[in-house]
C-alpha positions as YAML, in Angstrom:
chain: A
units: angstrom
residues:
- id: 1
  name: MET
  ca: [-2.79, -3.85, 20.56]
- id: 2
  name: ASN
  ca: [-4.54, -1.56, 18.09]
- id: 3
  name: LEU
  ca: [-6.70, -2.64, 15.14]
- id: 4
  name: GLU
  ca: [-3.94, -2.36, 12.54]
- id: 5
  name: GLU
  ca: [-1.57, -4.49, 14.63]
- id: 6
  name: SER
  ca: [-4.27, -7.14, 15.10]
- id: 7
  name: ILE
  ca: [-4.97, -7.25, 11.37]
- id: 8
  name: LYS
  ca: [-1.24, -7.40, 10.61]
- id: 9
  name: LEU
  ca: [-0.79, -10.40, 12.92]
- id: 10
  name: ALA
  ca: [-3.75, -12.20, 11.36]
- id: 11
  name: VAL
  ca: [-2.52, -11.54, 7.81]
- id: 12
  name: GLU
  ca: [1.02, -12.67, 8.63]
- id: 13
  name: SER
  ca: [-0.28, -15.87, 10.26]
- id: 14
  name: LEU
  ca: [-1.63, -16.78, 6.81]
- id: 15
  name: GLY
  ca: [1.69, -16.23, 5.04]
- id: 16
  name: ALA
  ca: [1.00, -12.77, 3.62]
- id: 17
  name: LYS
  ca: [2.06, -9.22, 4.49]
- id: 18
  name: LEU
  ca: [-0.16, -6.26, 5.29]
- id: 19
  name: TYR
  ca: [0.50, -3.57, 2.67]
- id: 20
  name: ASP
  ca: [-2.07, -0.92, 3.58]
- id: 21
  name: ILE
  ca: [-5.42, -0.24, 5.20]
- id: 22
  name: SER
  ca: [-7.69, 2.47, 3.89]
- id: 23
  name: THR
  ca: [-11.28, 3.59, 4.26]
- id: 24
  name: VAL
  ca: [-13.12, 4.96, 1.27]
- id: 25
  name: LYS
  ca: [-16.65, 5.83, 0.24]
- id: 26
  name: GLU
  ca: [-17.74, 4.61, -3.19]
- id: 27
  name: HIS
  ca: [-21.29, 4.82, -4.53]
- id: 28
  name: ASP
  ca: [-22.64, 5.68, -1.07]
- id: 29
  name: LYS
  ca: [-20.97, 2.58, 0.43]
- id: 30
  name: ASN
  ca: [-18.32, 2.70, 3.13]
- id: 31
  name: ILE
  ca: [-15.43, 0.38, 2.28]
- id: 32
  name: PHE
  ca: [-12.77, -0.85, 4.68]
- id: 33
  name: ARG
  ca: [-9.99, -1.87, 2.29]
- id: 34
  name: VAL
  ca: [-7.15, -4.15, 3.36]
- id: 35
  name: SER
  ca: [-4.34, -4.57, 0.82]
- id: 36
  name: VAL
  ca: [-1.99, -7.52, 1.19]
- id: 37
  name: THR
  ca: [1.04, -8.91, -0.60]
- id: 38
  name: ALA
  ca: [2.58, -12.36, -0.67]
- id: 39
  name: GLU
  ca: [5.55, -14.07, -2.24]
- id: 40
  name: GLY
  ca: [4.43, -15.14, -5.70]
- id: 41
  name: GLY
  ca: [1.35, -12.92, -5.65]
- id: 42
  name: VAL
  ca: [-2.02, -12.89, -3.94]
- id: 43
  name: SER
  ca: [-4.73, -15.26, -5.16]
- id: 44
  name: LEU
  ca: [-8.47, -14.83, -4.80]
- id: 45
  name: ASP
  ca: [-8.48, -17.81, -2.41]
- id: 46
  name: LYS
  ca: [-5.83, -16.12, -0.24]
- id: 47
  name: CYS
  ca: [-7.91, -12.91, -0.12]
- id: 48
  name: ALA
  ca: [-10.99, -14.90, 0.91]
- id: 49
  name: GLU
  ca: [-9.01, -16.73, 3.60]
- id: 50
  name: ILE
  ca: [-7.66, -13.44, 4.99]
- id: 51
  name: SER
  ca: [-11.14, -11.91, 4.89]
- id: 52
  name: ARG
  ca: [-12.53, -14.80, 6.95]
- id: 53
  name: MET
  ca: [-9.66, -14.45, 9.43]
- id: 54
  name: ILE
  ca: [-9.97, -10.69, 10.02]
- id: 55
  name: SER
  ca: [-13.79, -10.46, 9.94]
- id: 56
  name: PRO
  ca: [-14.15, -11.49, 13.61]
- id: 57
  name: ILE
  ca: [-11.51, -8.91, 14.59]
- id: 58
  name: LEU
  ca: [-13.58, -6.21, 12.88]
- id: 59
  name: ASP
  ca: [-16.75, -7.46, 14.60]
- id: 60
  name: VAL
  ca: [-15.11, -6.73, 17.95]
- id: 61
  name: ASN
  ca: [-13.27, -3.52, 16.94]
- id: 62
  name: GLU
  ca: [-15.49, -1.86, 14.36]
- id: 63
  name: PRO
  ca: [-13.29, 0.22, 12.04]
- id: 64
  name: MET
  ca: [-16.05, 2.51, 10.75]
- id: 65
  name: SER
  ca: [-19.32, 3.72, 12.21]
- id: 66
  name: GLY
  ca: [-22.38, 2.29, 10.53]
- id: 67
  name: GLU
  ca: [-22.41, -0.28, 7.78]
- id: 68
  name: TYR
  ca: [-19.32, -0.99, 5.72]
- id: 69
  name: VAL
  ca: [-17.97, -3.54, 3.27]
- id: 70
  name: LEU
  ca: [-14.71, -5.38, 3.96]
- id: 71
  name: GLU
  ca: [-12.53, -5.62, 0.86]
- id: 72
  name: VAL
  ca: [-9.30, -7.65, 0.87]
- id: 73
  name: SER
  ca: [-7.12, -7.46, -2.24]
- id: 74
  name: SER
  ca: [-3.66, -7.07, -3.68]
- id: 75
  name: PRO
  ca: [-2.47, -3.46, -3.98]
- id: 76
  name: GLY
  ca: [-2.10, -4.10, -7.71]
- id: 77
  name: ILE
  ca: [0.62, -3.40, -10.24]
- id: 78
  name: GLU
  ca: [0.03, 0.37, -9.98]
- id: 79
  name: ARG
  ca: [-0.09, 1.06, -6.27]
- id: 80
  name: LYS
  ca: [0.33, 3.98, -3.92]
- id: 81
  name: LEU
  ca: [3.58, 4.24, -2.02]
- id: 82
  name: LYS
  ca: [2.90, 5.62, 1.45]
- id: 83
  name: LYS
  ca: [5.42, 4.07, 3.82]
- id: 84
  name: LYS
  ca: [9.19, 3.78, 3.70]
- id: 85
  name: GLU
  ca: [8.74, 0.01, 3.46]
- id: 86
  name: HIS
  ca: [6.66, 0.49, 0.29]
- id: 87
  name: PHE
  ca: [9.49, 2.43, -1.36]
- id: 88
  name: ILE
  ca: [12.18, -0.02, -0.24]
- id: 89
  name: ALA
  ca: [10.15, -2.97, -1.59]
- id: 90
  name: SER
  ca: [9.64, -1.14, -4.92]
- id: 91
  name: VAL
  ca: [13.30, -0.51, -5.79]
- id: 92
  name: GLY
  ca: [13.75, -1.33, -9.48]
- id: 93
  name: GLU
  ca: [10.18, -0.39, -10.41]
- id: 94
  name: LYS
  ca: [8.90, 2.65, -12.27]
- id: 95
  name: VAL
  ca: [7.52, 5.36, -9.99]
- id: 96
  name: ARG
  ca: [5.79, 8.71, -10.20]
- id: 97
  name: VAL
  ca: [6.51, 11.03, -7.26]
- id: 98
  name: LYS
  ca: [5.08, 14.49, -6.59]
- id: 99
  name: ASP
  ca: [6.82, 16.71, -4.04]
- id: 100
  name: PHE
  ca: [5.35, 19.55, -2.00]
- id: 101
  name: SER
  ca: [6.39, 22.12, -4.60]
- id: 102
  name: THR
  ca: [4.22, 20.02, -7.00]
- id: 103
  name: GLU
  ca: [7.17, 19.00, -9.12]
- id: 104
  name: VAL
  ca: [6.69, 15.52, -10.59]
- id: 105
  name: TYR
  ca: [9.52, 13.00, -10.86]
- id: 106
  name: LYS
  ca: [8.91, 10.04, -13.15]
- id: 107
  name: GLY
  ca: [11.37, 7.21, -13.65]
- id: 108
  name: GLN
  ca: [12.95, 4.15, -12.09]
- id: 109
  name: LEU
  ca: [13.31, 3.96, -8.33]
- id: 110
  name: ILE
  ca: [16.96, 2.96, -8.01]
- id: 111
  name: TYR
  ca: [17.47, 3.43, -4.26]
- id: 112
  name: ALA
  ca: [15.46, 3.71, -1.07]
- id: 113
  name: ASP
  ca: [16.44, 3.57, 2.59]
- id: 114
  name: ASP
  ca: [15.02, 4.96, 5.84]
- id: 115
  name: GLU
  ca: [15.96, 8.56, 4.93]
- id: 116
  name: LYS
  ca: [15.53, 9.11, 1.20]
- id: 117
  name: ILE
  ca: [14.84, 7.75, -2.27]
- id: 118
  name: VAL
  ca: [16.69, 8.16, -5.57]
- id: 119
  name: ILE
  ca: [14.83, 8.17, -8.88]
- id: 120
  name: LYS
  ca: [16.57, 7.83, -12.24]
- id: 121
  name: THR
  ca: [14.68, 10.09, -14.66]
- id: 122
  name: GLU
  ca: [15.38, 11.03, -18.25]
- id: 123
  name: PHE
  ca: [17.26, 14.06, -16.90]
- id: 124
  name: GLY
  ca: [19.51, 12.21, -14.44]
- id: 125
  name: GLU
  ca: [19.16, 11.09, -10.85]
- id: 126
  name: ASP
  ca: [16.99, 12.92, -8.33]
- id: 127
  name: GLU
  ca: [17.25, 12.41, -4.58]
- id: 128
  name: LEU
  ca: [14.21, 13.13, -2.40]
- id: 129
  name: SER
  ca: [13.75, 12.90, 1.35]
- id: 130
  name: TYR
  ca: [10.52, 11.28, 2.52]
- id: 131
  name: ASP
  ca: [9.33, 14.48, 4.21]
- id: 132
  name: SER
  ca: [9.37, 16.27, 0.83]
- id: 133
  name: ILE
  ca: [7.06, 13.71, -0.85]
- id: 134
  name: LEU
  ca: [3.41, 14.66, -1.26]
- id: 135
  name: ALA
  ca: [2.26, 11.60, -3.22]
- id: 136
  name: ALA
  ca: [3.86, 8.61, -4.91]
- id: 137
  name: SER
  ca: [2.87, 5.51, -6.82]
- id: 138
  name: THR
  ca: [4.28, 2.83, -9.05]
- id: 139
  name: TYR
  ca: [3.19, 2.80, -12.67]
- id: 140
  name: PHE
  ca: [3.26, 0.35, -15.53]
- id: 141
  name: GLU
  ca: [3.91, 1.20, -19.16]
- id: 142
  name: TRP
  ca: [1.64, -0.88, -21.36]
...
C-alpha cells in the first residue's frame, strides 16, 4: 500500500474523503497539504482529528525530505479540479477550464463522466475531453 492509499484509508475511517494531496514550498517552508471533504463540510475539529490520525503514517513513510509542516484542510469553495472524480462531484458549480491551446472556458459545469465534461458558457455548451484540459478550478462570484 502506498502513502496516498494509507492516508485515504485513515481519512475515510474518520468519515471524510481524501480530495487531494500536494506538496508546496511557502516562505522557505515545505508543506505537505492534505485536502479533505465531508458531508456537511469540514470543521476545524475534523481537520485536527485527521491530522492526528495521519501523523504517525507520515512518521513511518516520510513524504518529503527534511523538515515539513503537515496541513489538513478543506479544498475550499474555489478549488482545483484535477481528477475525474473532482469534476463529477462539481457538476452544477461554476468552473474555469483552460485547455492545451490556452483557450479558457468559463461557466457552469453541467455534465461530467469518465470521458468528458460539458460546460455551459455564455456562448453555448462546450464539450471537452479530460486529456485536453490543462488546468481547471471552481470559482465563486461574490
